N, C-alpha and C positions, 0 to 999 in steps of 0.2 A: 085415219089409221096411221098415216105417216107421222102426224104430230105426236101420237102416242109412242111410236117407236123412237122418235127423237128424244122424247122426254125420258124414256127408259134408258137410252144410251147415255144421256147427260147425267142421270142419277148414278149410273154405274161408274162413269168416269170420275165424278166427284167423290164417290165412296172409295174408289181405288186410290185417289190422290190423298184423301184424309188418312187412309190406312198406312200409305207409304210415309206420310209426314209424322205419323204418330211416334212418340218416343217411348221406348220400353225402359222402365226404371226399376231398380231394386228398391223395395220398401222394407224388407226384413220384418214385415208386420207380425209374423208368428215366431220365426227363429232364424237360424243361419243356413238352412238347407236350400241350396240352389234348386233342387228338384221338387220344391213345393210351390204349386201354382200361386197360392195366396201370398207368397213373398214378393210378387212382381205386380207392376202396374203397367198396362192392363193385366189382369189375372191370366196366368198361363205360363208354362215353362218355355222360355225362349230358345230358339235354335236358329243359328245363322242370321243374327240380327245385331245391329249396333245398340249398345247398352249404356245407360247412364247410372252413376252411383253417387248419391248425395249423402248428407248427414242423416243417418237413420239409427234405429235402436240396435240392430244386429249387423255388424260389419266384419265378423269373422265367418267367412262363407265356406261351407263344406260342399264340394262338388259331387259328392255321393259316390266316389270311387269309379266314375266313368268319364268319358271324354265329352266335353261341352264345346259345341261349335259356335264361334262368335265372329262378327265382322269388325268390330271396333269397340273400344271401351273409353268412356269419358268419366273422369273423377272430379267432383267438386266438393270434396269433404275436408273438414278441418281435423278429423280424427282418422286413424289408420284403417286400411282395409287389408285383409289377408285372405288368400285362397289356398285351400288344402284339399287333399284326398281326391285326386283326379287329374285330368289334363285339360287345359284350355287350348283349343285348336283354332288357329286363324286360317281360314280357307281361301282368303282373297287378300289383295293388297289392303292393309289395314293400318289403323293408327290407335295408339294409346295416348290419350291426352290427360296429363296430370295438371289440373287447374287448381288443386287444393293444397293445403299445407299438411294434411295427413299423409303419411307414407303409404306406399302400395307394396305389398309383399306377395309375390307369386311363389308360395312354397310348393305348389303343384307345378310340374314341368309345363312349359309352353311349347306347343307344336306349331311350327310355321310351315304352312303348306302352299305358300304362294311366293311371289317374287320378293315382296318387301313388307317389313313391319316397321313403322315409324313410331318413335317415342318422343312426344313433345309436350306442349302445354305451358301455361304461364305461372303455375303454382310453385311453391317452394318445397313441397314434399318430394321425397326420393321415390325411385322406382327400382325394386330389387327382384331379380329373377333367380330362381333356384333350378337351373337347368333349362336348356333349349334343345329341341329336336329339329334338325334342318331337313325337312322332308318334302321339299318342293318336287323333287324328282331326281333320278339318277343322272349324274354328270352335270348338274345345274348349280346355279348360285342363289343362295338365300341371303338376303341383305337385311340387316338391322340398321336403320338410319336414326342417328341421334340428333335431336334438335334442342337439347337442353343438357344441363349438368345433372348430377345426382343419379346416374344410371349405373347399377351394379349388376353384373351377371356372375352368379356363383353356380355351384353344382357342376354337372356334366353337360358339355356342349358337344353333340355328336349327331349322327344321321342314321336312320333306319333303312336308307336306300343304298343299293349296290352302286359301285363306281366311285368316281372322284366328286365329292360334294363340297362346294366352296361356301365357307362362312364369310360373307362380305359384310364389313363394318364401315359405314359411311358416317363421318363425324362432321356435321355442319359447323360453321364458325361459332365459337363460344360454347360448344358442347363438350361433354366429357363422359367417357365410358370407362369404367373399371371392370376388367374381366378377372375376377378373383377365383373362378372355378377352373376346370380342366377341359381344354379342347382336346378331343381324342377320337381316334378311329373306333368304329364299332365292329371289331373283327377284321379279318384280312381282306374282305371284299367291300367294305364300306369305309372308304378313305375320306378324310377331311383335310381341306386346304384352307388357308386364311388369307383374305384380301382386305387391305386397309385402304380406304379412299377418302379424299377430301372433296372439295367442291370446285376444284380447278385452280384457284389462286391462293386459297387458304383453307384452314380446317380447324376443327377442334382437336382434342387429344384422346387417343385410345391407350389405356394402360393395360399391359398384359402382366398380371401379378401372380398367377397360379403356377402349379406344376403341370405342364402340358405334355402330351405325347403324340399329337397328330403327326402323321408321316408325309403329308402333302407339302406343297410349296408355301412360302410366306411372301407376299408381294405388297409393295407400297406404291400406290399410283395416285395421280390426280391431286397432288399436294396433300396427301394424307400424312398423319403424324402418329407413329407408334413408339411408345416408351415401354421397354421390356425390363421389368424388375423381377420377374419370375424365371422359369426355366422351360425349355422344350427339349425333351430327350431324343426325339426321333424325327425331326423335320427334314425335309428334302432341300430344295433350292431356296435361297433367299434372294429376292429381286427388289432392289431399291431403285425404282424407275424415276418417279417424280414425287418427292416428299422427303420426310425425315424419319430416321430410325435412331433412337437413343435408348438410354437406360443403364442399369447396373446389373442386369441379369446374365444368364448363360443361354446362348442360342445354339442348339445342336443342329449339325448339318450331317446328313447321311453320307456314307462313303460313296465315292465316285460322283458326287454332286458338286455344287459350287455356289459361291456368293457373287452375284452380279451387282455392281455398284456404279451407277452413272453411265451405263452403256447406251441408253436411249438418246438419239440425236435430238438436241434442242431442249431437253428437260434437265433441270438441275436436281441432283440427288444429294441429300445431306446425311452424313453420319456424325452424330454428336453424343458421346457418352455422358452419363450422368442422369440423375432423376431430379427434375426441377423442384420436387416437394421435400427433398432431404439433403442435408450436408452442403447447403449452399449450391446445390445443383451439380456438385463434383462427384465423379465416380468412375468405375471401370466396367466396361462392357466386354464380355467374353464370347467369342465364337468358337465352338468346340467341334472339330472335325470327326470325332467319334472313335478314334483309336490311333495308335502309333503307326499303323500300316495304312491308314486311310489316304486316299488320293482325292483330296478336296481342293478345288481351285478357287482362288480369290482373283476375280477379274475386275479391274478398276478402269473405268472409261473416262473420256474427256469431259464429262459433265459432272464429275464427282467433286464434292466439297466436304471438307471436315471442319467441324466447329469444336474448339477446345477452350475450356476455362483453365487458366494458369494461376494457381495459388502458390503455396509452398512447393518446392521441387518434388518432394515425396508425397504430396497431397494434391494432385491435379488430375484432370481427366486423362484417361488412358484406354486404349483398345488392345485386346489380346486375341490373336488367332492361334488356337491350339490345334495340333494334329492336322495342319494344312500342308500340302505339298503340291508343287507344280513343276514337274520335270526337273527336280533338284533345286528349284528356287522356292521362295516363299510367297511370291505374288507375281501377277502379270498385269500389264496395262496396255490400253490402246490410246492413251492420251499423248498429245504432243508436248514438247517442252513447255513448262509452265501451266499445263492444262489441269493439274490436280491442285485445287486451291484450298488453303487453310485460312480460317478466320479465328483469330485468337482474342480472348477477352481477359482482362485482368480480374482476378479474384482475390479474396483476402489472403494475405501472405505472399503475394507475387514478389518474385526476386529477379530484379534486373541483372542480367548476366548469368542467370541460372540455366542449367542444362536440363531440359525436360524430356522424359521418355514418353513419346507419343503413341507409337504403335509397336507392339511386340509381335514379330512374325515367328512362325514355327521353324523357319529355316531362313538362311540368308536371302534377303529380298533382291529380286532382279530389277527393281524399278530404279532407274537412274535418278540421282538427286536433282538434275535439272528439270525433271518432270513436275517438281513441287514448286509452288509459289504462294506467297502471302497475299491475301486479299487486301486491296486498298482500303477496305472498310474495317480492317483489323485494328485493335487497340494496342497490339504488341507486334513488333517486327524483329527479325533476326535471321539466322541461317540454319539450314538443315544439315544433318549428318547421320551416319550409321555408327552404332556401337554394337558389334556382333550382329544379332538378329533384330535389333531395335532401331527404329527411326527416332532420331533425337532432334531437338530444337533448342538452339542457344538464343535466349531472349536478350534484346538490347532495349534501352529505355526510350529512345527517341528515333523516329523515322529518319532523321537527318544523318544518323550514324551510318545509314545504309547507302548514302549517296556515293555513286561510283562503284558500288559493289556489284551491281547488276542483278540483284535479287528480283527487283520489280522492273519491268520494262513497259514501254508504251503499248506493247502488244499484249500485255497480260490481261487476263479476263477481269472484267469488272462485274461484281455481283452486288445486288442489293443485300444489305445486312438483314438477316431474318432473325428476329427475337421472338421465340415462341415461349420463353420462360420468364415469368415474372421475377424469378429468383436470380436471373442472370443479367 
């Protein structure tokens, strides 16, 4: 009897193991309807399973107007896949693997109900989303992790949950995400914030290209890189803690809020205007305080670093702070003398002896000139000054010209030059 029971138990275990190891694949044997059992192998409509999509006859998939629960998706196709008419819901930490050359287009919204959705794979095909729902839970963070290039997020990115819901974007080294859609709140009680993260010492790039209206904070941490070429009309605080913020867009800051730049002890924060994909990487980045009566603070700490490309005097990197005020001044700082560092690079049209307008404040800046220093890794050296509300820089061609001037001292901060832009 014991031998029989042992045989039954062993058979049950083997059957369970074979079932869990079984791969559920789309065959499209009949048509493109997800809800037809004979379009899957093994036959049956899958729910809450990891699925594989290969080269088959029907790759335009209709979700049937309902929500389809999945755990992960793997694509090995040389021709495109599209998903329409419904919602794909990831209910656990999941991965989309793009191993093929055929593009993947989620025209149906993707609902992320857990901590993280990773997008990776070794294929050359792109991955395009038309909308994301950040529905892990009220007051939580839903993270999209990029492990590849070619990821585009369009449509509306929002949450159906009350409270402050964070859209976390982690870009691994060599990855790239373009957010062309609109990150926005879903009514007054469903607020969205944006958190950009790297992997500690480096990262890929996140491009924010659309017209956004989310009212939560924007934070850059853990060596993340965010390039803003679009707009955000309603954001709250901007925190550049450890990482880089650049671009040519317009970043809105809510009244009574502030921009914190390099305040965290021990972490270098970089502000570098321009888009590395256009105009030789040169451009103007605007921070908008939201109104002439706004009280928006710019707070610059001792770990702040600016990176500027200097071309022609009237065609170089620039930062503009509009509608900012701090107790009658245009900025405040916690940095010691020489603590705010600038790294300058020569660009096409560079003019030795030229006077460059670097930062235009909304009012006269309260930052003393001795707080600014040129990094020893810089390609251009010179002196700082003010012209009305604008911080200026007069460039000289050789570092030797500065001997005895005292611009750089043995106590100045040394920073490793960080080139994130192939165009620069």
